[in-house]
N, C-alpha and C positions, 0 to 999 in steps of 0.2 A: 414636269414629266415630259411634255412635248419636246423641250430642249434636250433632255436626256436621250429620248428616242431618236431625235435627229442626229445627235452625235454618234449614237450606236450604229445607225443605218449607214453612215458615211465612213465607218471605221475601216472598211475594206474596199479595195479597188473594184470598180464595176465590171472589169474584164476578168475577174478571178474565177469565173465559172460559177456553177451553182454549188451551194453549201448546205449541208444538212447536219442538224444536231439531233441525234437519236436519244430520246429519253426512254430508257428500256427497263423493264422489270415485270415480274409476275403481277397478276391482278392484286389490287389493294396494297401495292408496294410503295405508293406515294408518287407515282409518275405524274399524275395530272397536276398535283400541287406544285411540283418542281417545274413542270413544263409551262404552266400558266404564269408562274413567277418569272421564269426566264423570258417568256414572250412579253410580259408587261415591262420588264426592265430594258429590253432591247428593241421592241417594236417589230420583231420578226414574226411572221404569221405562224400560227400553230395549227397543225393537222393531226387529228387523232382518229384511231380506228373507231372508237365508240362514238365520237362526234359525227362521223359519216354514217355509221351503221344505224344508230338509234332512230333517226327519222324514217328509215325504211322499215324498221321493226314495228313502228307505230301503224304501218299500213296493213299489217296482217292481224287477223283475229287471234291467231295462236302462233307462237314461235317456239318450236321445240329446239332441242340442242343441236341436231344436225342442221336445221335452217339457220340458227344463230351462227354456227360456224361458217356456213356458206356465205352469209352476209358479211361476216368478219373478213373472210378471204377476199370478197369483192371490194370491201372498203379498203383493205390493204393495197390492192391493185389500183384503186382509185387515187390513193395518195401519190403513188409514183407517176400516175398519168397527169395529175395536177402539177407536180414538180417538173415533169418533162415539158409541159406546155408553158412554163414560166420563162421569162427572159433570163439570159445570162446575168450573173451578178446577184441573183436572189438568194436569200438564206431562209431556210425553213426549220422549224422545230417540229419533230415528229414524235408523238406520244403513242407508244404501242408496246405490247408484249411481243417482241420480235421473235421469240422462241416458239411461237405457235405455228410458224411456218419454217421450212428448211432454210438453212443459211444460204443455200444457192439461190433461193427465190429472192432473198434480200439483195444478193450480189447482182442478180439480173435486173432487179428494179432500180438499183443505184446506177447501173450502167445505162439502162434505157432512159433514165431521167437526166443523164448528163451531169451527175454529181462529181465534183472535182475536189471538194474538201469535206471531211467527215469527222465528227467527234461523237463519242458515246458517253452518256451519263447513265450509269448502272445503279438502280435503286436496290440496294442490298437489304433484305429483310428476313427475319426468322419466320418459320412456319407458324409459331404461336402468335406473333404480332400480326401477321397477314390474316390469320383466321379471325382474330379479334376485330380487326378493321372491317373485314368482309362481312362478318355477322352484323356489325353495327350499321351497315349501309343497306341491308337487305330490303328494308321497308321503303327505301327511296329509289330502288332500282326499277327500271321498266320491266313489265312482264316479258318473259322470253329470255332474260338473263338467267344463268344457273342460280339455284337457290341454296338453302342450307346444306343440301345433299352434296354440294361441290366442296365443302370445307375440308373433309379429309383428303381429297385429291389435291387441294391447294396446299395443304401442309406438306404433303409428299413432294409436290412440285418445288416448293421453297428449298427443300433440301438438295435438289439436284440442278436447279436452274442456274444458268451461267450467261454472262454477257456475250455479245457477238464477236468482240475482239477483232474487228476489221480496221480499227483506227485507234488513236490514243483514247484512253479510258479514264473516266473519273468515277470513283465509287462513292455514292452518297449513302452512307450508313444510316438506316432509318431508326437506329437506336439513339441518334443525336439529331438536334435541329439542323435543317439544311442551311448551309452558308451560301445563299443564292448569289451574293456579290462575288464571292470567291469562285463559284462555278462559272458565272458570266465571264470573269476575267480569264479563267482557264480556257474556256471555249474560244474566246476571241484570239488568244495566243495560238491555239491549235489551228483554227481555221485560217489564220494569216500565214502560218508557216509549214503546214503539213498538207501535202497533196494526196488525194486518194485516186486510185485507178491509173 
């Protein structure tokens, strides 16, 4: 595994600027599973909105939905600050539902962070499957995340949600098992040959 990661980390020139792999999709669309698999296969660091947000959620006695959203926005901003502070040549995997903020906010974050190569993996899912997954995880979610009352909204969101389309796009259909090796090879090709911004 360490040898595989070493090969992956040296697959691109160090002066190529910063690179970001966006793993995008609505809640319960399989983003985290794919993002974790990609990070494990490449050794690239993974940043997620929930990963940053949840330690802060634990510091509040109660987290209602407006506070949850504010913490999510702050976590989203923190991701771009971390990437901005990183050296040139770094590659990050970002796990987020990017559609919860305006596209212009994403563009500004990428610009501020100095991202020069970008690839998007879109987790395509039906409302029915998203609802089923979301319901099955409710008992394991931290207090402060939306509960079962969010499921009708999630189903409606699945019908209209779309990828950001700022870069080459890979659609990971959640009705089929993810081919993580194929996704990794596609990402490397994109980040080597396509410049963003």
